[in-house]
Steps between C-alpha positions, in 0.01 A plus 500: 500500500518472876427158653162383618477415870347167601415463869549160663311424819506163678237275346516652150353285223812376322371495141355850542849623589716304258292493179460880468867558590603245238287666230619850588867401497460316168382835362799683653288673764711520817350364822615535861350298784458624856422289805273647766715417802761258370694440180424129526125460438304174504205463268166331566629163381846499657708658223753739656618790285766757581383859456732759353429748781278574798179704499650750744771586242261567210502852356204537261682744271736218400216290351246530218235283663404261776362146480335297777479120467205352687432185697486490880752789500225733377367572848847577632554741210162663575585540869853640459502884517826523302342309211195727497723807505698369202182419307371854554836647393515296179136568416532871580801525267305337217719190500395141433320338794416130469363218714381145437273254683400635843771770500258767369387506865813711563405732215157541659655572842722763334189666357590467132226270370202735510302470177767294324445188289700213651516125523594295805476163668131402526524457878565872554281640221204578728720708731663689212166575330442767765758716319559354154324353198620138527520310171548127443796494264863379526649851500361852492676823408350836593756764409802439722307257724545132410332215687497123460250236607714231663769233458364369170511852356862573596625493138217723376571738789867514395405568137256773611775664707734508201227631270417778749865602477479537122636159401186380317675397179772317690233331716336351189835358387582367848161328525584312179848411622362372832225300324223691674 
């Protein structure tokens, strides 16, 4: 399996980045992080994390999917042409595309939400309803599209990502091991 790509923009919601990565790596799913403009990226609450690479160096063919953490970074992701181009490339290739919290705004801007069932942060739901069927649940999987509601749903989002990659049985065991 090729790694999943997780984009890190300044102001990312820390738990939405770290919890899914933790779950994926516990299940032996490789993950690579990419910073938008810097390898050192500061989250919404001051946590600084070093990305493995830069957005400009990403080659979609080297990855099996893309994940966008939300938080205040969501609008920067939405407004970055390189991010939208990557989202379209991953979606067009039938690869996993995932976003949590307000980050589905970038999926909308990339034109890949039309008619899909998703979940998102309540504060952006009205805007996303123009293109998608917005549900109120912790995580939502629609084929290769996985979305999460917000910080409190970060674990469920991580489990949904792993299940979408065919790790359903291992997810059930991991949930028990993590006391979820």
